[in-house]
N, C-alpha and C positions, 0 to 999 in steps of 0.2 A: 553709665555705671562703667568704672574702670580696674582693671587689676591692679592692687596696691603694693607695693614694696614690702617684703616680709622682713621680718629678723628675729633672732632667740631671743627670748628675756634671760638678762645677766644677772646672776644670783649676787647681792652685795651692791647693786648699782640702782642709781635715782633713774626711774624711766623715766621724767619729764626730760633727763636729758639726751633720751636714746631721741628724742622726734627732732632733735636740733638738727642730727646731721641723715637724714630720713634718703635725701637726695640718692647718696651714692650705694643707698641699697639697692640690691638687683628685684628685677620684676620676675614674676613668676604665673600661669595663668590659671591652676587648680583654682582656689578660690576667688568671689570677685567681694567687692565694698564698697559701700556706697553710702552717703549720708548727703540729706537736702534737707532744705526748710519748706514749710506747705504755705509760706506768704509771700507772697509779689514783692513785698515793700513794708516796711514799718515806721511808727514815731517812738522815740526817745520813750523806753518801756511798757510798749506794749510788750504782750503776752503770745507768744507762737508759739509753733512745733517745729523740731528738729528730728528725721526721721533717720535712723543709722541701720544698715539692715548687711546681711552677710547673708551668701548663697553657698553652699559646701554639700559634701557628699554625705553630709549625715552622720558620721561616725565621730565627729569631735562636738567638743563645748565652745560656745561661744562667749567670749568674756565682752563685753558692753565698758563704752568709754568711763563709764563713773567708777568702774573697779580701779583703776591705774589710779585715780587720785589719792594721793596720801591724807591719812586722817587729818593732819597737821594742816594741810589746805583747804580743810571743809571748814562749814560755819552753815548756822541755822537756814541762812537762805540761800544752800547752793554752794556750787563750786564756779569757778570760771575757766573756759580757754577760749583763746584768743578774745573776741568781742562779745562774745556770748556768756552770758552767764545763768547757768542750769539749775532751775528751780526743782524739778521734779520727774521722777519717770511718770510719766501717764499708762504706757500700756506696752505690751511685750508677748511675742508670739511666734507660732513657728507654722509655717505651711508646705504643702508638696508642692515643687514646682515641677517634675519631669523625673525619670525612673531614677531612684536613690538619691536625686536632688533634695536640697529643702531651701529656704529663705527665712532666716530666723531676723528679727525687727523689733527694736525697740524705739518708742516716741517719748521724748523729753520737750517738759514742758520748762520755754527758755525766755528771754529776755535780753536787751540792751540798750547801751547807753553810748552806744557810740553815733556821732555826728553826722553824719554822712553815709558812711559803708559799713558795716557789721561784716567781718570777716575772720575766719578760721581755715589757719592750711591745712590742718588736718585733723580729723580724732583719731585716738587710738584705739584699734578693736584686735579681740587675741581671738586665738582657735587652739585647746586642748583636746589633742588626742593621746591614745593609748602609748604610742611613742614618742611625742614631743610636745612641745609648746611653743607655738607660735606667736606674734605681735606684728602687725601690719597696720597700714593707714589708709585711711578715706580720702576721698579727693576733700579740696577745699569746699569747704562752704561759706557762700556769700550772699549778704541780703542789703538790699537798698536803704536806706532810714530817711525815711522824707520831713522835710522842715517842719515846725510847730507852729512857726508864724503866719496868720491866716493868710492868703493869697490879697485882700482888700486891705491889707495894712499901708496905711500912709503916713510918712516921714516918721522923725527920730523922737523915741518917748525920752523920757529923764530917766536917769541913770535907777534903780531900785537901792534898796536897802542891800546891804550884805546878808546874804543868807547865810544859816549856820547849818554846816555839815554834822551829822553824826558823825562818832570817835570810828565806825565802823569803817573809814574810807580807808583808816592806818591797816586795816586787813591786806588790803593789795601791795603795801608798801613790806610788809611782813614779808607777804607771798614772795613776791622780788629778793629780800635780802634772802631766804631760805633756800631759792633758786639758784642764787650767785653762791652760796656756801657750800650748796651742794656740789654745784658745778665746779667750784674751786677743791673740796674731797675726791670729786672722782679723777681729776687730774692728779691729783696728789697720789691717788690710790695705783694710777698708771704708771707716774714715777717711778715708785715705791718698785712696781712691779718689773721695769726695765731694768732698773739699777740691779735689783736681785738678781736677775739673767746674768748681766755685765760680771757683777761681783756679789757673790752667796753671802760673803760675810759682811756687806755692807748694811743689813737689815737684821739686828740682833733677834733672835727667837725666843717667845719666851721662857720663863722661868724654868717652869715644868715642860718635861719632854712632851712628845704630841699624845703617846697613847694615855701617860696621866691625866693628863689636861683631859681629853676626850672622855675616861672614865668617869673625874670628878664632875664635868656639868652633866653628862648621862644620869649622874647618882642627883644629882640638883633636879634637873626634869622627869624622874622619876615621882618626885612629891608634888607635883602640878594636879591639880583635880578638874579631870576633865570632863568631868558632871557637867562644867558651868562653861556653854557655849562660847563665851565671853574672851576663853583661854586655851579653845582649842588651835586657832591662826596662829595666837604666840609659840604655842608648844610648837608646832610643824615648821614654823619657822629657825626656833632653836635647833630642834634636830634635821634640818638641813646644813643648819651651819654648821653643827659640831660633827657630822661626816664628810664635810668639803671640807672644813678646815684640818681635820685629819689626814686626807687623802692629800691636802697639797703641802703640809709640813715634812710627811711622810716619807710620798713618794715623787713630790715636786711637780706633781701634776697641778696645772693650775684651776682645780676646781672651784675657786672662790666666785672666778670672774667669767667662768664654763656657764653656757644652758645645758640643761638638762642631757642632750642629745650630743652636744660637742663633750663632754665630761665622757657621756660612756664610750664614745670614739677612743678618747685618751687614755682611756681604764683597760681596752680593749689592746692596745698598744703596751701599755706597760704589763699586761700579761705576760705577752708575749719577751719581753723582758725578765722575766720573772718575781715585777717587783708585786703584782696583786694576784693571788688564787684565784685559777679562771672560773667555777661556781661561784666566786664573790660577787663580781660582776650581776648577776640576775640580782641579788640580793640588792646592792646599793641600787640598782634601776626599779625596785617594788620602793623603798623608801622613799626616793627623791621623786618619783611621780607622782606617790602619794601625795608627799607636800607640796608639791605646785600643782596638784585640784585643791587641796585646801586654802592654799595661797592665792589663784590667781582664779579660781571657778566656784569659791563660797564654799567647797563641798564640807559636811558636817558629819563624818565617822564615828562611831561609835567609839566611844572609851577603852573598851577592850583593842580594838585597831588602835589606837595611841600605845598601849603595850606592847602589841606584838610587833609595833613598827620601831620599838626600842631595843626589842631583843633580836630584830633584822640587822638594826645599827650595830650594837654591840657586837653580834658577829661577826658582822662585814669588818668591822675593825680590830677584833681579835684575831681573824685569822691572817689578813693584811698584816698584822705586826708578826706572827708569826713566819711568814713568807720572807716580810722586811730582815726582820734578824737571820733567819739561815743564809738568806743573799747575803747579807753583810759577811755573816761566817766564814761562807766560800769566797769573797773576796777578800778577805783579810788571810785565809791560808795561802791563797793564788801570790799575794802581793808576798809573804814570806817567802817562799818558794822560788819569787824571782829575785 
């Protein structure tokens, strides 16, 4: 078992992209993350188990690898990471290992179609606490794949007829195209952000002012029926996006590409500059942490919690808007005097 690198989840970024640069992530020693196969070797198509384990202080909620797979990359037969196809979650459990420490485990049923060695460089694992959302990487998992040719086989046989493969093989090409498109979009977003920092006029803002845009989106969100469980996650994704988008446009804090913890640090700095009311940081924190729990830990809040979340979001936006208007008025008066 080894310690894993930790990163914070970025809002609006595709998770599959962040794992491409995992080697640059600093190490921490608090939690430990492990993954291993239960089989010493397999043949092509064999079913076996991969166990993912997280040891932590018991104060967080573990996010296992399948939570990070976008719906667009899933199919009825499971999903693929590295050379492994994950078919099902067999069992999940937690046990106490020492005073205050627990070990969460999840057992997956998997198969592989690799011809020599099945390998995955890492499996994404997350941990949500009351103050932060962290994502980590397990060590690599490697399983030898033995030959299907019997040891007593002699000579070379005639070539068999071409096999007909089902159209589902196109899924992997589609997944690759989606991943490349996501990578291109991610780099494009980073380019626009860098360009905007160098020249704020380079990226035109939407036609509606930030406050009006946020209010319109909140009114639409109020019409969502939270009695439908399928609408809860999209509701909180949109709510977090509305709040982050307003803060980024109005205060110039990079909210869309910041984790919740990073954003809160930047907002406290904005408080010192008079851009954000001090008591609004707690309102913003409450909304974003609740959204993180729904998005990444599959929490299912009551419908009344969604109504309260909209109220907190609207209050945070309204009070921040008042603070910004007052600040801009003061700046205008100083410019006139100078």
